[in-house]
Structures are given as C-alpha cells and as structure tokens.
TILUMDREN-143661 format. One line per 8 residues: for each residue y, x, z of N, C-alpha, C. Coordinates in nm, 3 decimals, padded with zeros to 5 digits. Atoms other than C-alpha are relative to their C-alpha. Layout:
<nodes>
Y,X,Z,Y,X,Z,Y,X,Z  ... .
</nodes>
This chain:
<nodes>
-00.100,-00.064,00.083,13.488,10.110,07.986,00.127,00.017,00.083  -00.123,-00.031,-00.072,13.796,10.275,08.135,00.118,-00.064,-00.070  -00.118,00.068,00.051,14.108,10.064,08.088,00.124,00.076,00.043  -00.130,-00.052,-00.040,14.465,10.185,08.087,00.047,-00.081,00.120  -00.048,00.069,-00.121,14.631,10.099,08.418,00.076,-00.128,-00.032  -00.079,00.118,00.038,14.854,09.850,08.235,-00.088,-00.124,-00.019  00.089,00.112,00.031,14.551,09.635,08.151,-00.103,-00.027,00.109  00.103,00.013,-00.104,14.344,09.677,08.468,00.006,-00.136,00.069 .
-00.007,00.128,-00.071,14.476,09.364,08.640,-00.051,-00.114,-00.088  00.051,00.103,00.092,14.408,09.150,08.332,-00.151,00.013,-00.016  00.143,-00.024,00.014,14.066,09.308,08.292,-00.074,-00.046,00.126  00.059,00.044,-00.127,13.993,09.241,08.658,-00.012,-00.152,00.005  00.006,00.147,00.007,14.078,08.873,08.607,-00.120,-00.046,-00.082  00.111,00.039,00.088,13.810,08.866,08.340,-00.132,-00.009,00.075  00.125,00.007,-00.077,13.538,08.928,08.596,-00.019,-00.141,00.055  00.009,00.136,-00.053,13.615,08.596,08.766,-00.021,-00.100,-00.112 .
00.017,00.088,00.115,13.646,08.429,08.427,-00.144,-00.002,-00.051  00.140,-00.005,00.044,13.298,08.549,08.332,-00.093,-00.072,00.097  00.080,00.074,-00.098,13.155,08.411,08.655,00.011,-00.150,-00.024  -00.019,00.142,00.031,13.307,08.073,08.570,-00.067,-00.038,-00.131  00.065,00.028,00.128,13.183,08.094,08.213,-00.150,-00.020,00.022  00.143,00.011,-00.029,12.829,08.147,08.345,-00.030,-00.132,00.070  00.022,00.127,-00.071,12.856,07.852,08.588,00.007,-00.118,-00.097  -00.017,00.111,00.093,12.979,07.625,08.311,-00.113,-00.004,-00.103 .
00.109,-00.005,00.099,12.718,07.742,08.061,-00.132,-00.045,00.061  00.123,00.041,-00.068,12.448,07.673,08.321,-00.003,-00.149,00.031  -00.008,00.143,-00.028,12.559,07.310,08.350,-00.068,-00.081,-00.110  00.073,00.071,00.106,12.298,07.196,08.102,-00.053,-00.133,00.054  00.055,00.128,-00.045,12.163,06.841,08.112,-00.129,00.016,00.081  00.126,-00.023,-00.070,11.834,06.986,08.237,00.023,00.052,00.142  -00.024,-00.059,-00.131,11.999,07.150,08.538,00.051,-00.107,00.096  -00.033,00.109,-00.091,11.993,06.881,08.803,00.070,00.050,00.125 .
-00.058,-00.050,-00.124,12.122,07.115,09.073,00.152,-00.004,00.000  -00.146,00.000,00.001,12.483,07.089,08.957,00.052,-00.140,-00.032  -00.068,00.126,00.022,12.703,06.783,08.980,00.116,00.026,-00.097  -00.104,-00.029,00.099,12.916,06.785,08.662,00.142,-00.033,00.048  -00.133,00.038,-00.050,13.207,06.604,08.831,00.052,00.103,00.100  -00.040,-00.100,-00.099,13.213,06.850,09.121,00.030,00.134,-00.067  -00.021,-00.126,00.072,13.178,07.149,08.889,00.132,-00.004,-00.076  -00.125,00.014,00.074,13.462,07.020,08.672,00.120,00.008,00.094 .
-00.110,-00.004,-00.097,13.683,06.967,08.977,00.026,00.144,00.047  -00.014,-00.139,-00.045,13.617,07.321,09.101,00.055,00.089,-00.112  -00.049,-00.079,00.112,13.670,07.469,08.755,00.148,-00.029,-00.028  -00.140,00.034,00.027,13.997,07.280,08.702,00.093,00.062,00.104  -00.079,-00.068,-00.103,14.125,07.417,09.030,00.018,00.147,-00.037  -00.007,-00.140,00.044,14.041,07.769,08.909,00.087,00.015,-00.124  -00.078,-00.001,00.123,14.194,07.690,08.571,00.150,00.005,00.031  -00.143,00.009,-00.030,14.532,07.595,08.717,00.048,00.112,00.091 .
-00.038,-00.109,-00.092,14.530,07.865,08.986,00.002,00.136,-00.068  00.018,-00.137,00.050,14.414,08.164,08.783,-00.013,00.015,-00.152  00.033,-00.024,00.141,14.288,08.121,08.427,00.121,-00.027,-00.090  -00.116,00.029,00.085,14.585,07.947,08.264,00.118,00.094,00.031  -00.104,-00.101,-00.026,14.836,08.173,08.449,-00.032,00.137,-00.062  00.043,-00.124,00.066,14.634,08.468,08.316,00.038,-00.005,-00.148  -00.037,00.015,00.142,14.678,08.336,07.961,00.151,00.015,-00.017  -00.146,-00.007,00.010,15.051,08.298,08.025,00.049,00.144,00.014 .
-00.039,-00.141,-00.014,15.080,08.661,08.143,-00.028,00.076,-00.129  00.030,-00.065,00.128,14.909,08.771,07.823,00.102,-00.040,-00.106  -00.090,00.050,00.103,15.132,08.553,07.606,00.147,00.035,00.024  -00.142,-00.018,-00.032,15.461,08.612,07.787,00.038,00.144,00.034  -00.030,-00.139,-00.036,15.431,08.975,07.895,-00.071,00.097,-00.094  00.080,-00.098,00.077,15.148,09.163,07.723,00.033,-00.001,-00.149  -00.016,00.004,00.145,15.186,09.043,07.366,00.142,00.028,-00.048  -00.135,-00.038,00.045,15.567,09.061,07.341,00.025,00.150,00.007 .
-00.014,-00.146,-00.007,15.557,09.422,07.460,-00.082,00.066,-00.110  00.086,-00.055,00.105,15.267,09.497,07.225,00.067,-00.014,-00.136  -00.062,00.027,00.129,15.463,09.343,06.936,00.112,00.098,-00.032  -00.105,-00.100,00.026,15.732,09.611,06.975,-00.052,00.115,-00.084  00.056,-00.117,00.070,15.497,09.875,06.836,-00.129,-00.030,-00.075  00.133,00.026,00.056,15.162,09.720,06.751,00.001,-00.109,-00.104  00.017,00.100,00.106,15.033,09.497,06.475,-00.035,-00.134,00.063  00.021,00.129,-00.065,15.081,09.159,06.638,-00.054,-00.106,-00.096 .
00.061,00.092,00.097,14.961,08.992,06.315,-00.148,00.031,-00.021  00.141,-00.038,00.012,14.620,09.158,06.353,-00.089,-00.121,00.027  00.092,00.113,-00.012,14.332,08.912,06.318,-00.049,-00.020,00.144  00.050,00.014,-00.138,14.212,08.986,06.672,00.103,-00.066,00.091  -00.106,00.065,-00.078,14.548,08.876,06.815,00.006,-00.148,-00.035  00.003,00.142,00.041,14.541,08.554,06.612,-00.119,-00.072,00.063  00.120,00.061,-00.058,14.187,08.487,06.731,00.018,-00.023,00.150  -00.025,00.012,-00.143,14.288,08.549,07.092,00.086,-00.123,00.030 .
-00.090,00.113,-00.022,14.573,08.299,07.071,-00.064,-00.133,-00.039  00.071,00.121,00.038,14.358,08.044,06.889,-00.097,-00.041,00.111  00.093,00.031,-00.109,14.102,08.069,07.169,00.076,-00.056,00.121  -00.081,00.057,-00.108,14.377,08.009,07.426,00.028,-00.148,-00.027  -00.031,00.139,00.036,14.473,07.691,07.239,-00.124,-00.088,00.010  00.125,00.076,-00.006,14.112,07.575,07.205,-00.040,-00.028,00.145  00.035,00.019,-00.140,14.048,07.630,07.575,00.095,-00.100,00.068  -00.095,00.096,-00.058,14.365,07.444,07.672,-00.030,-00.143,-00.049 .
00.034,00.132,00.055,14.269,07.156,07.441,-00.124,-00.056,00.069  00.125,00.048,-00.060,13.918,07.136,07.584,00.015,-00.029,00.149  -00.026,00.031,-00.141,14.044,07.151,07.943,00.073,-00.134,00.011  -00.068,00.130,00.000,14.276,06.859,07.863,-00.103,-00.112,-00.020  00.107,00.099,00.022,13.971,06.670,07.732,-00.083,-00.017,00.126  00.081,00.003,-00.122,13.778,06.762,08.047,00.068,-00.082,00.109  -00.075,00.078,-00.100,14.052,06.613,08.264,-00.015,-00.150,-00.024  00.013,00.142,00.035,14.006,06.284,08.079,-00.142,-00.051,00.013 .
00.138,00.045,00.004,13.628,06.274,08.057,-00.094,00.119,00.021  00.092,-00.109,-00.032,13.379,06.506,08.225,-00.135,-00.028,-00.064  00.135,00.006,00.055,13.066,06.567,08.021,-00.064,00.137,00.013  00.073,-00.126,-00.008,12.799,06.830,08.054,00.022,00.082,-00.127  -00.019,-00.072,00.125,12.837,06.918,07.687,00.136,00.070,-00.006  -00.133,-00.061,00.000,13.209,06.983,07.731,00.007,00.116,00.099  00.004,-00.111,-00.096,13.151,07.197,08.041,-00.067,00.122,-00.064  00.073,-00.110,00.065,12.899,07.406,07.846,00.085,00.060,-00.111 .
-00.085,-00.048,00.110,13.134,07.429,07.546,00.113,00.088,00.054  -00.107,-00.079,-00.060,13.419,07.552,07.766,-00.056,00.133,00.051  00.064,-00.124,-00.047,13.184,07.805,07.927,-00.028,00.096,-00.114  00.029,-00.085,00.117,13.073,07.935,07.587,00.129,00.060,-00.057  -00.126,-00.047,00.058,13.430,07.959,07.458,00.067,00.102,00.092  -00.060,-00.092,-00.096,13.556,08.126,07.775,-00.071,00.136,-00.002  00.078,-00.123,00.006,13.275,08.382,07.763,00.033,00.079,-00.127  -00.031,-00.066,00.128,13.336,08.458,07.395,00.142,00.056,00.001 .
-00.140,-00.042,-00.005,13.711,08.480,07.457,00.017,00.128,00.082  -00.014,-00.118,-00.086,13.682,08.729,07.743,-00.063,00.122,-00.067  00.065,-00.111,00.071,13.438,08.946,07.549,00.086,00.049,-00.115  -00.088,-00.038,00.112,13.673,08.940,07.249,00.117,00.083,00.050  -00.113,-00.076,-00.052,13.967,09.055,07.458,-00.043,00.138,00.047  00.044,-00.129,-00.054,13.770,09.329,07.632,-00.046,00.097,-00.109  00.060,-00.088,00.102,13.597,09.462,07.320,00.092,00.028,-00.118  -00.082,-00.013,00.120,13.868,09.412,07.057,00.149,00.007,00.029 .
-00.146,00.009,-00.021,14.214,09.312,07.180,00.051,00.113,00.087  -00.051,-00.104,-00.090,14.256,09.550,07.472,-00.010,00.139,-00.062  00.002,-00.130,00.067,14.133,09.855,07.278,00.108,00.013,-00.109  -00.106,-00.001,00.101,14.373,09.761,06.995,00.135,00.028,00.066  -00.127,-00.019,-00.070,14.662,09.740,07.239,00.011,00.142,00.054  -00.001,-00.137,-00.052,14.569,10.070,07.404,00.023,00.101,-00.111  -00.010,-00.093,00.113,14.545,10.237,07.065,00.140,-00.002,-00.064  -00.124,00.013,00.077,14.869,10.105,06.913,00.128,-00.002,00.084 .
-00.117,00.011,-00.088,15.101,10.101,07.215,00.027,00.132,00.069  -00.037,-00.126,-00.063,15.290,10.401,07.347,-00.014,-00.007,00.151  00.008,-00.008,-00.145,15.259,10.518,07.704,00.123,-00.064,00.065  -00.124,00.057,-00.055,15.620,10.415,07.764,-00.009,-00.153,00.008  00.012,00.146,00.003,15.552,10.054,07.662,-00.113,-00.045,00.093  00.110,00.035,-00.091,15.219,10.048,07.849,00.048,00.004,00.145  -00.054,-00.007,-00.136,15.407,10.152,08.163,00.090,-00.121,00.030  -00.082,00.121,-00.018,15.653,09.864,08.112,-00.089,-00.122,00.021 .
00.095,00.109,-00.017,15.360,09.625,08.074,-00.056,00.005,00.143  00.057,-00.018,-00.134,15.207,09.766,08.392,00.098,-00.046,00.107  -00.101,00.034,-00.100,15.530,09.729,08.589,00.022,-00.152,00.007  -00.029,00.144,00.001,15.587,09.371,08.479,-00.121,-00.082,00.045  00.120,00.072,-00.045,15.226,09.258,08.530,-00.023,00.020,00.148  00.022,-00.034,-00.140,15.225,09.424,08.871,00.094,-00.076,00.094  -00.098,00.071,-00.085,15.523,09.219,08.995,-00.058,-00.123,00.064 .
</nodes>
C-alpha cells in the first residue's frame, strides 16, 4: 500500500518491528534453538534504540498534528495508544523476569499493533489530515 510521504518513515520502522514480532512469537517452549535470556536482551536493546522512540514520535509528533484536524477520539487511536501502554508494561515485566510466554505475548501484541496502525490508523490519518499538516508531520519526523 502506498503511504503518504509523511508516514513513510514510520511505516518503514514497522518492517523491523514485524521481524522482531516474528522472532518473539517463535520463542515457544518447544523451540530449543533460541535462548530466551539472549533473545530478551537483544529485543530490549532494539526496544530502547528503535521501538520505544518510534512510539514517542507517534505520540509527540504524529498524533498532536493529526488532532488539529482529525478525530483523535476515534476508537482506532485509542486502541493504538492502549497497545503502546500494554507493550511498555510488558517490556517492564520482561526486564524483571524473562519468560518464554512473555516473549511470545509481546511478539503477538507487537504484531497486532503494527498491523492495526498500517491497516487502520495510518489510512485514517491520511484521510482526515490536510496536505499542509501532512507536510508539517513529514518535516518534523524527517529531522
């Protein structure tokens, strides 16, 4: 699906997020090839380097600009923010206690979250936001 230039960088981040979601979802108890502690360490590094900063760009840049013209009370926006909170909560739990079940849960939630943004949130933003505001989003995300 063709994204407006304003959302391309965020959409591009989703590719890496989906790769991590797959790795985490594959960390089943039956999969002896992955060391849960090592996987958690690698994921947490990615979380702090890229995933959580991505959430912050959405919350601090994308959504405030969208709220100027779009329906920021839309259910899909609420769901997006709830998923951010759930993922942050589960990552905090992961830092305290690594379990395969929690790795899989985070993978499932991350996958669902990215799909939700790509299929629902981003089209909503593209539909309800003027070109002028989309250009402001693009400029600020591009910095």
